[in-house]
C-alpha positions, 0 to 999 in steps of 0.5 A: 452533537453537530448536525450534518445540515450545518455542513457546507459541500464543495469541490477541493483542490491542491490548496486544501492539501493541509486539511486533507492531511489532517483528515487522513491523520485522524482516520489513521489514528482511529483505524490504523492503516498505511501511514504513507496515506497522510503524506502528500504524494499518496494523498494527491494520487488518491484524492486529487482526482478528476472530480472531488467533493468535500464537507466542511464544518466551518473551517474543519474538513470532515469528509472528502472523496476524489473520483477518477473518471472512467476513460475509454481507450483512445485506440478503440473508442468502442471498447468498454470504459476502464473502471472509475476509481474513488477514495474517500474519508470521513472524520471519526468524530462525524461517522454514523451520520450518513456521510459515508453513504453520501460520498459513496453514492456521489462517487457511484453517480460520477462513475456513470455506467462504468465499474467503480473501484474504491480504495481505502488505505485505512480500512475499518469494519464500518467501511467494510459494512458500508461498501458491502451494503452498497453492492461492492465486494472486496478484491484486494486486502493486505495487512500493514505491519510495524516493527519496533526496532528496539528489539531485533530478531536473531536469525542465523545466516543459513548454511552456504549463504552469503549476502551483499548490498545491492549495487548497479553491477548486480541489477540483472541478478536482482531482477532475475531473483525477483522474477524467479521468486514471484513467477509462481504466484497466481496472477503474477504480471512480469514487468521487464527488467528495465521497468522494474529496475527503473522504478527502484532507481526513480524512487528517492527513498530506495536504499540499495545500501540496506537492500541485500542480494543472497547467493548460494555457495556457487554464487547463484542469486537465491533471495533478495530484500529491497528497502525503501525508506523504513519499509521492507518493500519486497522480499523474495526467495527462489523456490529451491531455497524456500523453507531454509530461513533465507527470507527470515534472515534477509528481513532481520538483517534489514531491520538490524541495518535500519536500527543501526541508523536510528530508525525507531520502527520499520514497516511492511505490507503483506497480502492477506493471502500470503503465508509470509504474514505468519513469518513476519509476525514471528519476527516481531511485526505487529498489525497496524491496520489494513488497506483494501480495494472494493469493486462495484460492477455495473 
């Protein structure tokens, strides 16, 4: 077994993205989690931060962490600093040798007296033990679910319901349905229609042709599903139409469309506190890992 005193430590940058990709892929293979983490956009967002530290064994990257330095609001310089953020990874073959502790301690030092938010897109029981042992507590967790598209669930169209693809003409109805579907959730922070619809339009992988808006017999919007790439990104049903299999039908319809295009699988994330997780699993989604955030308060 190679010793940690054979490792070299240094900062990393954009030129190390291929090595970071390999490290993320190794962690996902061992622990599951968000597969998008191994793609450049999310790797850049999580790892290429203000301050970075990596451990190398020869030419192989075995551990890395990126820390977003805390900032004070410019308009109120005497206000408390925003939390620092950090994401780290240790190659599965190098775990159990204290590398995770070193990365976390270094990230905590970089945060100074600010709170520290640690994100993991490939959660593991070992990571949880590490974080809790150092005084962090979990503030967010969701399951990553995968659906094998060789088997599509059969869900009948609920009585009185009709669906249509998302087009620019139904944008206001789509947002209204989203807002009505999520407004009763604890902590819901309502974006404006321009913000929400703009984020969808700006996403190159958004599939309005596979996304659906559901209407009642009077033509009022009552549910929706948004598809981004092969991801079921959001599903919502207004309170009056819940428990009528509307969400199940919309998800099954999206899966059927993805399968017709030849996609081998579909994905979604669901918060651990969301009862919809049970529905998704009944529809054939299987657990493929977890992702989480932890907080260290000063």
